[in-house]
PDB file with one MODEL, atoms N, CA, C and O in Angstrom:
MODEL        1
ATOM      1  N   MET A   1      14.268 117.905 120.300  1.00  0.00           N
ATOM      2  CA  MET A   1      14.930 116.643 120.365  1.00  0.00           C
ATOM      3  C   MET A   1      16.417 116.835 120.074  1.00  0.00           C
ATOM      4  O   MET A   1      16.794 117.520 119.124  1.00  0.00           O
ATOM      5  N   LYS A   2      17.218 116.244 120.874  1.00  0.00           N
ATOM      6  CA  LYS A   2      18.658 116.385 120.777  1.00  0.00           C
ATOM      7  C   LYS A   2      19.219 115.425 119.726  1.00  0.00           C
ATOM      8  O   LYS A   2      18.846 114.253 119.683  1.00  0.00           O
ATOM      9  N   ALA A   3      20.113 115.932 118.886  1.00  0.00           N
ATOM     10  CA  ALA A   3      20.742 115.064 117.880  1.00  0.00           C
ATOM     11  C   ALA A   3      21.719 114.126 118.576  1.00  0.00           C
ATOM     12  O   ALA A   3      22.559 114.550 119.370  1.00  0.00           O
ATOM     13  N   SER A   4      21.591 112.869 118.264  1.00  0.00           N
ATOM     14  CA  SER A   4      22.474 111.901 118.928  1.00  0.00           C
ATOM     15  C   SER A   4      23.808 111.822 118.190  1.00  0.00           C
ATOM     16  O   SER A   4      23.858 111.737 116.963  1.00  0.00           O
ATOM     17  N   THR A   5      24.850 111.851 118.946  1.00  0.00           N
ATOM     18  CA  THR A   5      26.188 111.716 118.372  1.00  0.00           C
ATOM     19  C   THR A   5      26.631 110.277 118.531  1.00  0.00           C
ATOM     20  O   THR A   5      26.402 109.664 119.574  1.00  0.00           O
ATOM     21  N   PRO A   6      27.270 109.727 117.494  1.00  0.00           N
ATOM     22  CA  PRO A   6      27.704 108.332 117.600  1.00  0.00           C
ATOM     23  C   PRO A   6      28.776 108.191 118.667  1.00  0.00           C
ATOM     24  O   PRO A   6      29.680 109.019 118.781  1.00  0.00           O
ATOM     25  N   LYS A   7      28.653 107.121 119.448  1.00  0.00           N
ATOM     26  CA  LYS A   7      29.656 106.862 120.473  1.00  0.00           C
ATOM     27  C   LYS A   7      30.854 106.165 119.850  1.00  0.00           C
ATOM     28  O   LYS A   7      30.714 105.242 119.048  1.00  0.00           O
ATOM     29  N   ILE A   8      32.008 106.621 120.231  1.00  0.00           N
ATOM     30  CA  ILE A   8      33.236 105.983 119.781  1.00  0.00           C
ATOM     31  C   ILE A   8      33.762 105.168 120.950  1.00  0.00           C
ATOM     32  O   ILE A   8      34.114 105.714 121.996  1.00  0.00           O
ATOM     33  N   ASN A   9      33.811 103.871 120.763  1.00  0.00           N
ATOM     34  CA  ASN A   9      34.276 103.037 121.864  1.00  0.00           C
ATOM     35  C   ASN A   9      35.806 102.968 121.897  1.00  0.00           C
ATOM     36  O   ASN A   9      36.487 103.386 120.961  1.00  0.00           O
ATOM     37  N   LYS A  10      36.303 102.445 122.969  1.00  0.00           N
ATOM     38  CA  LYS A  10      37.745 102.414 123.222  1.00  0.00           C
ATOM     39  C   LYS A  10      38.490 101.577 122.177  1.00  0.00           C
ATOM     40  O   LYS A  10      39.596 101.936 121.773  1.00  0.00           O
ATOM     41  N   SER A  11      37.896 100.473 121.740  1.00  0.00           N
ATOM     42  CA  SER A  11      38.582  99.619 120.765  1.00  0.00           C
ATOM     43  C   SER A  11      38.741 100.323 119.419  1.00  0.00           C
ATOM     44  O   SER A  11      39.731 100.098 118.724  1.00  0.00           O
ATOM     45  N   SER A  12      37.782 101.170 119.041  1.00  0.00           N
ATOM     46  CA  SER A  12      37.901 101.931 117.795  1.00  0.00           C
ATOM     47  C   SER A  12      39.072 102.892 117.860  1.00  0.00           C
ATOM     48  O   SER A  12      39.821 103.031 116.892  1.00  0.00           O
ATOM     49  N   ILE A  13      39.233 103.549 118.981  1.00  0.00           N
ATOM     50  CA  ILE A  13      40.346 104.492 119.156  1.00  0.00           C
ATOM     51  C   ILE A  13      41.673 103.750 119.094  1.00  0.00           C
ATOM     52  O   ILE A  13      42.631 104.231 118.489  1.00  0.00           O
ATOM     53  N   VAL A  14      41.728 102.584 119.718  1.00  0.00           N
ATOM     54  CA  VAL A  14      42.958 101.780 119.697  1.00  0.00           C
ATOM     55  C   VAL A  14      43.275 101.349 118.273  1.00  0.00           C
ATOM     56  O   VAL A  14      44.421 101.457 117.837  1.00  0.00           O
ATOM     57  N   LEU A  15      42.264 100.857 117.533  1.00  0.00           N
ATOM     58  CA  LEU A  15      42.491 100.402 116.159  1.00  0.00           C
ATOM     59  C   LEU A  15      42.932 101.555 115.251  1.00  0.00           C
ATOM     60  O   LEU A  15      43.821 101.386 114.417  1.00  0.00           O
ATOM     61  N   ILE A  16      42.319 102.706 115.412  1.00  0.00           N
ATOM     62  CA  ILE A  16      42.705 103.870 114.617  1.00  0.00           C
ATOM     63  C   ILE A  16      44.133 104.278 114.967  1.00  0.00           C
ATOM     64  O   ILE A  16      44.914 104.614 114.077  1.00  0.00           O
ATOM     65  N   SER A  17      44.479 104.252 116.237  1.00  0.00           N
ATOM     66  CA  SER A  17      45.838 104.608 116.662  1.00  0.00           C
ATOM     67  C   SER A  17      46.866 103.634 116.104  1.00  0.00           C
ATOM     68  O   SER A  17      47.929 104.046 115.640  1.00  0.00           O
ATOM     69  N   VAL A  18      46.551 102.344 116.150  1.00  0.00           N
ATOM     70  CA  VAL A  18      47.474 101.336 115.608  1.00  0.00           C
ATOM     71  C   VAL A  18      47.632 101.521 114.102  1.00  0.00           C
ATOM     72  O   VAL A  18      48.735 101.395 113.572  1.00  0.00           O
ATOM     73  N   GLY A  19      46.537 101.818 113.416  1.00  0.00           N
ATOM     74  CA  GLY A  19      46.605 102.072 111.979  1.00  0.00           C
ATOM     75  C   GLY A  19      47.478 103.274 111.651  1.00  0.00           C
ATOM     76  O   GLY A  19      48.271 103.237 110.711  1.00  0.00           O
ATOM     77  N   LEU A  20      47.330 104.334 112.428  1.00  0.00           N
ATOM     78  CA  LEU A  20      48.167 105.527 112.212  1.00  0.00           C
ATOM     79  C   LEU A  20      49.637 105.232 112.488  1.00  0.00           C
ATOM     80  O   LEU A  20      50.516 105.698 111.763  1.00  0.00           O
ATOM     81  N   LEU A  21      49.900 104.460 113.534  1.00  0.00           N
ATOM     82  CA  LEU A  21      51.291 104.094 113.831  1.00  0.00           C
ATOM     83  C   LEU A  21      51.881 103.228 112.729  1.00  0.00           C
ATOM     84  O   LEU A  21      53.048 103.392 112.374  1.00  0.00           O
ATOM     85  N   ASN A  22      51.089 102.305 112.179  1.00  0.00           N
ATOM     86  CA  ASN A  22      51.569 101.489 111.060  1.00  0.00           C
ATOM     87  C   ASN A  22      51.858 102.355 109.834  1.00  0.00           C
ATOM     88  O   ASN A  22      52.830 102.117 109.117  1.00  0.00           O
ATOM     89  N   PHE A  23      51.017 103.353 109.598  1.00  0.00           N
ATOM     90  CA  PHE A  23      51.240 104.268 108.481  1.00  0.00           C
ATOM     91  C   PHE A  23      52.540 105.047 108.670  1.00  0.00           C
ATOM     92  O   PHE A  23      53.346 105.155 107.746  1.00  0.00           O
ATOM     93  N   VAL A  24      52.738 105.587 109.868  1.00  0.00           N
ATOM     94  CA  VAL A  24      53.972 106.330 110.169  1.00  0.00           C
ATOM     95  C   VAL A  24      55.182 105.410 110.031  1.00  0.00           C
ATOM     96  O   VAL A  24      56.216 105.818 109.502  1.00  0.00           O
ATOM     97  N   HIS A  25      55.056 104.171 110.505  1.00  0.00           N
ATOM     98  CA  HIS A  25      56.133 103.202 110.394  1.00  0.00           C
ATOM     99  C   HIS A  25      56.489 102.951 108.929  1.00  0.00           C
ATOM    100  O   HIS A  25      57.667 102.920 108.572  1.00  0.00           O
ATOM    101  N   GLY A  26      55.483 102.773 108.090  1.00  0.00           N
ATOM    102  CA  GLY A  26      55.722 102.579 106.664  1.00  0.00           C
ATOM    103  C   GLY A  26      56.374 103.794 106.021  1.00  0.00           C
ATOM    104  O   GLY A  26      57.281 103.653 105.201  1.00  0.00           O
ATOM    105  N   MET A  27      55.921 104.973 106.384  1.00  0.00           N
ATOM    106  CA  MET A  27      56.497 106.194 105.822  1.00  0.00           C
ATOM    107  C   MET A  27      57.956 106.367 106.246  1.00  0.00           C
ATOM    108  O   MET A  27      58.767 106.887 105.480  1.00  0.00           O
ATOM    109  N   LEU A  28      58.288 105.935 107.456  1.00  0.00           N
ATOM    110  CA  LEU A  28      59.678 106.010 107.900  1.00  0.00           C
ATOM    111  C   LEU A  28      60.574 105.099 107.071  1.00  0.00           C
ATOM    112  O   LEU A  28      61.731 105.434 106.818  1.00  0.00           O
ATOM    113  N   HIS A  29      60.051 103.944 106.645  1.00  0.00           N
ATOM    114  CA  HIS A  29      60.817 103.087 105.731  1.00  0.00           C
ATOM    115  C   HIS A  29      61.072 103.813 104.411  1.00  0.00           C
ATOM    116  O   HIS A  29      62.181 103.770 103.878  1.00  0.00           O
ATOM    117  N   VAL A  30      60.052 104.472 103.892  1.00  0.00           N
ATOM    118  CA  VAL A  30      60.195 105.199 102.626  1.00  0.00           C
ATOM    119  C   VAL A  30      61.197 106.341 102.793  1.00  0.00           C
ATOM    120  O   VAL A  30      62.056 106.540 101.934  1.00  0.00           O
ATOM    121  N   ILE A  31      61.094 107.086 103.886  1.00  0.00           N
ATOM    122  CA  ILE A  31      62.011 108.205 104.138  1.00  0.00           C
ATOM    123  C   ILE A  31      63.446 107.703 104.278  1.00  0.00           C
ATOM    124  O   ILE A  31      64.373 108.318 103.752  1.00  0.00           O
ATOM    125  N   GLN A  32      63.634 106.586 104.986  1.00  0.00           N
ATOM    126  CA  GLN A  32      64.981 106.019 105.148  1.00  0.00           C
ATOM    127  C   GLN A  32      65.553 105.617 103.798  1.00  0.00           C
ATOM    128  O   GLN A  32      66.733 105.850 103.534  1.00  0.00           O
ATOM    129  N   PHE A  33      64.733 105.014 102.937  1.00  0.00           N
ATOM    130  CA  PHE A  33      65.185 104.615 101.605  1.00  0.00           C
ATOM    131  C   PHE A  33      65.594 105.850 100.795  1.00  0.00           C
ATOM    132  O   PHE A  33      66.654 105.861 100.170  1.00  0.00           O
ATOM    133  N   LEU A  34      64.757 106.883 100.808  1.00  0.00           N
ATOM    134  CA  LEU A  34      65.073 108.118 100.071  1.00  0.00           C
ATOM    135  C   LEU A  34      66.321 108.793 100.635  1.00  0.00           C
ATOM    136  O   LEU A  34      67.142 109.319  99.882  1.00  0.00           O
ATOM    137  N   GLN A  35      66.464 108.777 101.965  1.00  0.00           N
ATOM    138  CA  GLN A  35      67.647 109.357 102.592  1.00  0.00           C
ATOM    139  C   GLN A  35      68.899 108.625 102.129  1.00  0.00           C
ATOM    140  O   GLN A  35      69.921 109.255 101.855  1.00  0.00           O
ATOM    141  N   SER A  36      68.829 107.320 102.041  1.00  0.00           N
ATOM    142  CA  SER A  36      69.983 106.549 101.586  1.00  0.00           C
ATOM    143  C   SER A  36      70.326 106.886 100.142  1.00  0.00           C
ATOM    144  O   SER A  36      71.503 106.961  99.787  1.00  0.00           O
ATOM    145  N   MET A  37      69.311 107.090  99.306  1.00  0.00           N
ATOM    146  CA  MET A  37      69.571 107.433  97.905  1.00  0.00           C
ATOM    147  C   MET A  37      70.243 108.813  97.799  1.00  0.00           C
ATOM    148  O   MET A  37      71.154 109.007  96.994  1.00  0.00           O
ATOM    149  N   VAL A  38      69.785 109.756  98.614  1.00  0.00           N
ATOM    150  CA  VAL A  38      70.401 111.092  98.614  1.00  0.00           C
ATOM    151  C   VAL A  38      71.849 111.003  99.091  1.00  0.00           C
ATOM    152  O   VAL A  38      72.735 111.641  98.522  1.00  0.00           O
ATOM    153  N   LEU A  39      72.085 110.214 100.135  1.00  0.00           N
ATOM    154  CA  LEU A  39      73.447 110.072 100.644  1.00  0.00           C
ATOM    155  C   LEU A  39      74.358 109.376  99.638  1.00  0.00           C
ATOM    156  O   LEU A  39      75.544 109.697  99.554  1.00  0.00           O
ATOM    157  N   ILE A  40      73.818 108.426  98.876  1.00  0.00           N
ATOM    158  CA  ILE A  40      74.612 107.781  97.826  1.00  0.00           C
ATOM    159  C   ILE A  40      75.002 108.816  96.773  1.00  0.00           C
ATOM    160  O   ILE A  40      76.151 108.861  96.334  1.00  0.00           O
ATOM    161  N   ALA A  41      74.047 109.639  96.376  1.00  0.00           N
ATOM    162  CA  ALA A  41      74.344 110.686  95.384  1.00  0.00           C
ATOM    163  C   ALA A  41      75.392 111.656  95.918  1.00  0.00           C
ATOM    164  O   ALA A  41      76.286 112.077  95.183  1.00  0.00           O
ATOM    165  N   TYR A  42      75.281 112.012  97.205  1.00  0.00           N
ATOM    166  CA  TYR A  42      76.228 112.949  97.804  1.00  0.00           C
ATOM    167  C   TYR A  42      77.630 112.355  97.865  1.00  0.00           C
ATOM    168  O   TYR A  42      78.610 113.035  97.557  1.00  0.00           O
ATOM    169  N   THR A  43      77.726 111.089  98.261  1.00  0.00           N
ATOM    170  CA  THR A  43      79.049 110.482  98.399  1.00  0.00           C
ATOM    171  C   THR A  43      79.665 110.163  97.048  1.00  0.00           C
ATOM    172  O   THR A  43      80.875 109.958  96.958  1.00  0.00           O
ATOM    173  N   SER A  44      78.856 110.118  95.995  1.00  0.00           N
ATOM    174  CA  SER A  44      79.371 109.782  94.666  1.00  0.00           C
ATOM    175  C   SER A  44      79.962 110.985  93.938  1.00  0.00           C
ATOM    176  O   SER A  44      80.732 110.809  92.995  1.00  0.00           O
ATOM    177  N   GLU A  45      79.621 112.200  94.354  1.00  0.00           N
ATOM    178  CA  GLU A  45      80.114 113.380  93.627  1.00  0.00           C
ATOM    179  C   GLU A  45      81.258 114.054  94.379  1.00  0.00           C
ATOM    180  O   GLU A  45      81.263 114.125  95.608  1.00  0.00           O
ATOM    181  N   ARG A  46      82.194 114.531  93.634  1.00  0.00           N
ATOM    182  CA  ARG A  46      83.322 115.278  94.201  1.00  0.00           C
ATOM    183  C   ARG A  46      83.426 116.601  93.465  1.00  0.00           C
ATOM    184  O   ARG A  46      83.347 116.657  92.238  1.00  0.00           O
ATOM    185  N   SER A  47      83.604 117.663  94.238  1.00  0.00           N
ATOM    186  CA  SER A  47      83.729 118.972  93.591  1.00  0.00           C
ATOM    187  C   SER A  47      85.195 119.369  93.448  1.00  0.00           C
ATOM    188  O   SER A  47      85.667 119.571  92.329  1.00  0.00           O
ATOM    189  N   HIS A  48      85.923 119.483  94.556  1.00  0.00           N
ATOM    190  CA  HIS A  48      87.331 119.870  94.536  1.00  0.00           C
ATOM    191  C   HIS A  48      88.112 118.934  95.450  1.00  0.00           C
ATOM    192  O   HIS A  48      88.257 119.217  96.640  1.00  0.00           O
ATOM    193  N   PRO A  49      88.616 117.826  94.915  1.00  0.00           N
ATOM    194  CA  PRO A  49      89.283 116.853  95.787  1.00  0.00           C
ATOM    195  C   PRO A  49      90.537 117.396  96.472  1.00  0.00           C
ATOM    196  O   PRO A  49      90.920 116.881  97.523  1.00  0.00           O
ATOM    197  N   ASP A  50      91.189 118.415  95.913  1.00  0.00           N
ATOM    198  CA  ASP A  50      92.417 118.936  96.511  1.00  0.00           C
ATOM    199  C   ASP A  50      92.148 119.759  97.762  1.00  0.00           C
ATOM    200  O   ASP A  50      92.976 119.792  98.673  1.00  0.00           O
ATOM    201  N   SER A  51      91.006 120.420  97.814  1.00  0.00           N
ATOM    202  CA  SER A  51      90.725 121.317  98.936  1.00  0.00           C
ATOM    203  C   SER A  51      89.749 120.715  99.947  1.00  0.00           C
ATOM    204  O   SER A  51      89.133 121.454 100.715  1.00  0.00           O
ATOM    205  N   GLU A  52      89.596 119.401  99.964  1.00  0.00           N
ATOM    206  CA  GLU A  52      88.659 118.766 100.879  1.00  0.00           C
ATOM    207  C   GLU A  52      89.249 118.614 102.274  1.00  0.00           C
ATOM    208  O   GLU A  52      90.450 118.393 102.434  1.00  0.00           O
ATOM    209  N   SER A  53      88.403 118.733 103.262  1.00  0.00           N
ATOM    210  CA  SER A  53      88.813 118.440 104.627  1.00  0.00           C
ATOM    211  C   SER A  53      88.773 116.926 104.823  1.00  0.00           C
ATOM    212  O   SER A  53      88.282 116.195 103.963  1.00  0.00           O
ATOM    213  N   TRP A  54      89.289 116.467 105.948  1.00  0.00           N
ATOM    214  CA  TRP A  54      89.291 115.020 106.212  1.00  0.00           C
ATOM    215  C   TRP A  54      87.868 114.495 106.350  1.00  0.00           C
ATOM    216  O   TRP A  54      87.581 113.367 105.950  1.00  0.00           O
ATOM    217  N   LEU A  55      86.961 115.320 106.924  1.00  0.00           N
ATOM    218  CA  LEU A  55      85.569 114.899 107.061  1.00  0.00           C
ATOM    219  C   LEU A  55      84.899 114.784 105.691  1.00  0.00           C
ATOM    220  O   LEU A  55      84.167 113.831 105.426  1.00  0.00           O
ATOM    221  N   SER A  56      85.152 115.744 104.845  1.00  0.00           N
ATOM    222  CA  SER A  56      84.579 115.714 103.509  1.00  0.00           C
ATOM    223  C   SER A  56      85.105 114.530 102.702  1.00  0.00           C
ATOM    224  O   SER A  56      84.363 113.915 101.936  1.00  0.00           O
ATOM    225  N   SER A  57      86.383 114.214 102.876  1.00  0.00           N
ATOM    226  CA  SER A  57      86.929 113.069 102.141  1.00  0.00           C
ATOM    227  C   SER A  57      86.316 111.754 102.629  1.00  0.00           C
ATOM    228  O   SER A  57      86.134 110.826 101.842  1.00  0.00           O
ATOM    229  N   ILE A  58      85.996 111.671 103.932  1.00  0.00           N
ATOM    230  CA  ILE A  58      85.323 110.470 104.449  1.00  0.00           C
ATOM    231  C   ILE A  58      83.897 110.400 103.912  1.00  0.00           C
ATOM    232  O   ILE A  58      83.437 109.338 103.494  1.00  0.00           O
ATOM    233  N   LEU A  59      83.198 111.537 103.926  1.00  0.00           N
ATOM    234  CA  LEU A  59      81.816 111.553 103.462  1.00  0.00           C
ATOM    235  C   LEU A  59      81.695 111.265 101.973  1.00  0.00           C
ATOM    236  O   LEU A  59      80.655 110.781 101.525  1.00  0.00           O
ATOM    237  N   HIS A  60      82.738 111.554 101.196  1.00  0.00           N
ATOM    238  CA  HIS A  60      82.719 111.277  99.765  1.00  0.00           C
ATOM    239  C   HIS A  60      83.366 109.939  99.420  1.00  0.00           C
ATOM    240  O   HIS A  60      83.614 109.652  98.249  1.00  0.00           O
ATOM    241  N   SER A  61      83.635 109.134 100.417  1.00  0.00           N
ATOM    242  CA  SER A  61      84.263 107.836 100.196  1.00  0.00           C
ATOM    243  C   SER A  61      83.315 106.883  99.473  1.00  0.00           C
ATOM    244  O   SER A  61      82.135 106.809  99.817  1.00  0.00           O
ATOM    245  N   PRO A  62      83.818 106.150  98.471  1.00  0.00           N
ATOM    246  CA  PRO A  62      82.970 105.168  97.794  1.00  0.00           C
ATOM    247  C   PRO A  62      82.523 104.040  98.735  1.00  0.00           C
ATOM    248  O   PRO A  62      81.467 103.441  98.530  1.00  0.00           O
ATOM    249  N   ILE A  63      83.315 103.760  99.745  1.00  0.00           N
ATOM    250  CA  ILE A  63      82.941 102.739 100.717  1.00  0.00           C
ATOM    251  C   ILE A  63      81.686 103.181 101.476  1.00  0.00           C
ATOM    252  O   ILE A  63      80.780 102.383 101.714  1.00  0.00           O
ATOM    253  N   LEU A  64      81.647 104.459 101.850  1.00  0.00           N
ATOM    254  CA  LEU A  64      80.478 104.983 102.547  1.00  0.00           C
ATOM    255  C   LEU A  64      79.253 104.972 101.628  1.00  0.00           C
ATOM    256  O   LEU A  64      78.142 104.712 102.090  1.00  0.00           O
ATOM    257  N   ALA A  65      79.438 105.246 100.348  1.00  0.00           N
ATOM    258  CA  ALA A  65      78.328 105.170  99.395  1.00  0.00           C
ATOM    259  C   ALA A  65      77.785 103.742  99.340  1.00  0.00           C
ATOM    260  O   ALA A  65      76.573 103.535  99.263  1.00  0.00           O
ATOM    261  N   PHE A  66      78.683 102.763  99.379  1.00  0.00           N
ATOM    262  CA  PHE A  66      78.267 101.360  99.381  1.00  0.00           C
ATOM    263  C   PHE A  66      77.490 101.036 100.659  1.00  0.00           C
ATOM    264  O   PHE A  66      76.484 100.329 100.608  1.00  0.00           O
ATOM    265  N   VAL A  67      77.948 101.546 101.796  1.00  0.00           N
ATOM    266  CA  VAL A  67      77.251 101.330 103.068  1.00  0.00           C
ATOM    267  C   VAL A  67      75.839 101.926 103.005  1.00  0.00           C
ATOM    268  O   VAL A  67      74.877 101.289 103.436  1.00  0.00           O
ATOM    269  N   TRP A  68      75.713 103.153 102.466  1.00  0.00           N
ATOM    270  CA  TRP A  68      74.386 103.776 102.347  1.00  0.00           C
ATOM    271  C   TRP A  68      73.496 102.949 101.420  1.00  0.00           C
ATOM    272  O   TRP A  68      72.298 102.813 101.667  1.00  0.00           O
ATOM    273  N   ALA A  69      74.076 102.400 100.360  1.00  0.00           N
ATOM    274  CA  ALA A  69      73.295 101.576  99.435  1.00  0.00           C
ATOM    275  C   ALA A  69      72.778 100.323 100.133  1.00  0.00           C
ATOM    276  O   ALA A  69      71.622  99.942  99.950  1.00  0.00           O
ATOM    277  N   ILE A  70      73.627  99.682 100.930  1.00  0.00           N
ATOM    278  CA  ILE A  70      73.211  98.488 101.672  1.00  0.00           C
ATOM    279  C   ILE A  70      72.087  98.843 102.656  1.00  0.00           C
ATOM    280  O   ILE A  70      71.094  98.122 102.751  1.00  0.00           O
ATOM    281  N   ILE A  71      72.247  99.955 103.386  1.00  0.00           N
ATOM    282  CA  ILE A  71      71.225 100.383 104.342  1.00  0.00           C
ATOM    283  C   ILE A  71      69.910 100.669 103.618  1.00  0.00           C
ATOM    284  O   ILE A  71      68.840 100.284 104.088  1.00  0.00           O
ATOM    285  N   GLY A  72      69.995 101.343 102.479  1.00  0.00           N
ATOM    286  CA  GLY A  72      68.788 101.648 101.707  1.00  0.00           C
ATOM    287  C   GLY A  72      68.090 100.396 101.217  1.00  0.00           C
ATOM    288  O   GLY A  72      66.867 100.291 101.313  1.00  0.00           O
ATOM    289  N   LEU A  73      68.851  99.443 100.691  1.00  0.00           N
ATOM    290  CA  LEU A  73      68.253  98.201 100.207  1.00  0.00           C
ATOM    291  C   LEU A  73      67.640  97.387 101.342  1.00  0.00           C
ATOM    292  O   LEU A  73      66.541  96.850 101.207  1.00  0.00           O
ATOM    293  N   LEU A  74      68.360  97.298 102.464  1.00  0.00           N
ATOM    294  CA  LEU A  74      67.820  96.563 103.605  1.00  0.00           C
ATOM    295  C   LEU A  74      66.530  97.198 104.114  1.00  0.00           C
ATOM    296  O   LEU A  74      65.570  96.495 104.429  1.00  0.00           O
ATOM    297  N   THR A  75      66.509  98.522 104.194  1.00  0.00           N
ATOM    298  CA  THR A  75      65.312  99.224 104.636  1.00  0.00           C
ATOM    299  C   THR A  75      64.152  98.962 103.681  1.00  0.00           C
ATOM    300  O   THR A  75      63.019  98.749 104.111  1.00  0.00           O
ATOM    301  N   PHE A  76      64.445  98.980 102.386  1.00  0.00           N
ATOM    302  CA  PHE A  76      63.428  98.733 101.376  1.00  0.00           C
ATOM    303  C   PHE A  76      62.873  97.310 101.495  1.00  0.00           C
ATOM    304  O   PHE A  76      61.659  97.109 101.460  1.00  0.00           O
ATOM    305  N   VAL A  77      63.759  96.332 101.635  1.00  0.00           N
ATOM    306  CA  VAL A  77      63.348  94.929 101.758  1.00  0.00           C
ATOM    307  C   VAL A  77      62.552  94.707 103.045  1.00  0.00           C
ATOM    308  O   VAL A  77      61.517  94.041 103.026  1.00  0.00           O
ATOM    309  N   ILE A  78      63.025  95.256 104.151  1.00  0.00           N
ATOM    310  CA  ILE A  78      62.309  95.110 105.428  1.00  0.00           C
ATOM    311  C   ILE A  78      60.923  95.748 105.336  1.00  0.00           C
ATOM    312  O   ILE A  78      59.947  95.196 105.844  1.00  0.00           O
ATOM    313  N   GLY A  79      60.841  96.897 104.697  1.00  0.00           N
ATOM    314  CA  GLY A  79      59.547  97.565 104.534  1.00  0.00           C
ATOM    315  C   GLY A  79      58.580  96.730 103.709  1.00  0.00           C
ATOM    316  O   GLY A  79      57.402  96.634 104.050  1.00  0.00           O
ATOM    317  N   ILE A  80      59.065  96.121 102.621  1.00  0.00           N
ATOM    318  CA  ILE A  80      58.207  95.276 101.785  1.00  0.00           C
ATOM    319  C   ILE A  80      57.761  94.042 102.562  1.00  0.00           C
ATOM    320  O   ILE A  80      56.586  93.679 102.531  1.00  0.00           O
ATOM    321  N   LYS A  81      58.704  93.391 103.265  1.00  0.00           N
ATOM    322  CA  LYS A  81      58.346  92.205 104.053  1.00  0.00           C
ATOM    323  C   LYS A  81      57.339  92.560 105.141  1.00  0.00           C
ATOM    324  O   LYS A  81      56.402  91.802 105.392  1.00  0.00           O
ATOM    325  N   ASP A  82      57.525  93.699 105.780  1.00  0.00           N
ATOM    326  CA  ASP A  82      56.605  94.149 106.823  1.00  0.00           C
ATOM    327  C   ASP A  82      55.217  94.386 106.236  1.00  0.00           C
ATOM    328  O   ASP A  82      54.212  93.986 106.823  1.00  0.00           O
ATOM    329  N   PHE A  83      55.167  95.038 105.076  1.00  0.00           N
ATOM    330  CA  PHE A  83      53.889  95.296 104.414  1.00  0.00           C
ATOM    331  C   PHE A  83      53.188  93.983 104.055  1.00  0.00           C
ATOM    332  O   PHE A  83      51.995  93.821 104.315  1.00  0.00           O
ATOM    333  N   LEU A  84      53.937  93.044 103.455  1.00  0.00           N
ATOM    334  CA  LEU A  84      53.342  91.762 103.074  1.00  0.00           C
ATOM    335  C   LEU A  84      52.868  90.977 104.293  1.00  0.00           C
ATOM    336  O   LEU A  84      51.826  90.322 104.248  1.00  0.00           O
ATOM    337  N   HIS A  85      53.630  91.044 105.377  1.00  0.00           N
ATOM    338  CA  HIS A  85      53.227  90.357 106.601  1.00  0.00           C
ATOM    339  C   HIS A  85      51.914  90.915 107.134  1.00  0.00           C
ATOM    340  O   HIS A  85      51.009  90.158 107.483  1.00  0.00           O
ATOM    341  N   HIS A  86      51.812  92.243 107.198  1.00  0.00           N
ATOM    342  CA  HIS A  86      50.589  92.859 107.712  1.00  0.00           C
ATOM    343  C   HIS A  86      49.418  92.607 106.774  1.00  0.00           C
ATOM    344  O   HIS A  86      48.278  92.457 107.214  1.00  0.00           O
ATOM    345  N   ARG A  87      49.703  92.563 105.493  1.00  0.00           N
ATOM    346  CA  ARG A  87      48.643  92.303 104.512  1.00  0.00           C
ATOM    347  C   ARG A  87      48.149  90.864 104.648  1.00  0.00           C
ATOM    348  O   ARG A  87      46.947  90.606 104.587  1.00  0.00           O
ATOM    349  N   LYS A  88      49.095  89.921 104.835  1.00  0.00           N
ATOM    350  CA  LYS A  88      48.733  88.516 104.975  1.00  0.00           C
ATOM    351  C   LYS A  88      47.959  88.264 106.271  1.00  0.00           C
ATOM    352  O   LYS A  88      46.945  87.565 106.276  1.00  0.00           O
ATOM    353  N   CYS A  89      48.447  88.835 107.352  1.00  0.00           N
ATOM    354  CA  CYS A  89      47.796  88.623 108.656  1.00  0.00           C
ATOM    355  C   CYS A  89      46.498  89.390 108.772  1.00  0.00           C
ATOM    356  O   CYS A  89      45.591  88.970 109.491  1.00  0.00           O
ATOM    357  N   GLY A  90      46.397  90.485 108.091  1.00  0.00           N
ATOM    358  CA  GLY A  90      45.198  91.297 108.162  1.00  0.00           C
ATOM    359  C   GLY A  90      45.028  92.004 109.476  1.00  0.00           C
ATOM    360  O   GLY A  90      43.956  92.542 109.755  1.00  0.00           O
ATOM    361  N   ASN A  91      46.077  92.016 110.306  1.00  0.00           N
ATOM    362  CA  ASN A  91      46.042  92.671 111.611  1.00  0.00           C
ATOM    363  C   ASN A  91      44.849  92.231 112.442  1.00  0.00           C
ATOM    364  O   ASN A  91      44.244  93.040 113.146  1.00  0.00           O
ATOM    365  N   GLY A  92      44.505  90.934 112.361  1.00  0.00           N
ATOM    366  CA  GLY A  92      43.431  90.412 113.178  1.00  0.00           C
ATOM    367  C   GLY A  92      42.051  90.533 112.547  1.00  0.00           C
ATOM    368  O   GLY A  92      41.068  90.101 113.149  1.00  0.00           O
ATOM    369  N   HIS A  93      41.949  91.108 111.355  1.00  0.00           N
ATOM    370  CA  HIS A  93      40.667  91.258 110.682  1.00  0.00           C
ATOM    371  C   HIS A  93      40.510  90.172 109.630  1.00  0.00           C
ATOM    372  O   HIS A  93      41.480  89.793 108.973  1.00  0.00           O
ATOM    373  N   LYS A  94      39.290  89.670 109.468  1.00  0.00           N
ATOM    374  CA  LYS A  94      39.013  88.684 108.428  1.00  0.00           C
ATOM    375  C   LYS A  94      38.359  89.398 107.272  1.00  0.00           C
ATOM    376  O   LYS A  94      37.431  90.185 107.454  1.00  0.00           O
ATOM    377  N   HIS A  95      38.849  89.117 106.080  1.00  0.00           N
ATOM    378  CA  HIS A  95      38.310  89.776 104.879  1.00  0.00           C
ATOM    379  C   HIS A  95      37.414  88.828 104.126  1.00  0.00           C
ATOM    380  O   HIS A  95      36.863  89.193 103.087  1.00  0.00           O
TER     381      HIS A  95
ENDMDL
END
């Protein structure tokens, strides 16, 4: 007698794919937030201000650190709102 393997229907594959994409989307929000924090730390420190190139002086600008902070906060807020929205809607599932 042959062992029966469970059939995976098309809707299951779609739901699993959507779930994986939502996970990747959430992780990208986290990565963007962490990237902004690293860039803020980088723009906040100066090693040798006299020997800096023009590019280095722009990258270490406090204005740019503020821009990275705004981007990080916006990414964090959007990620939280997105999470709460998906949690509230349940992605079409009733709990």
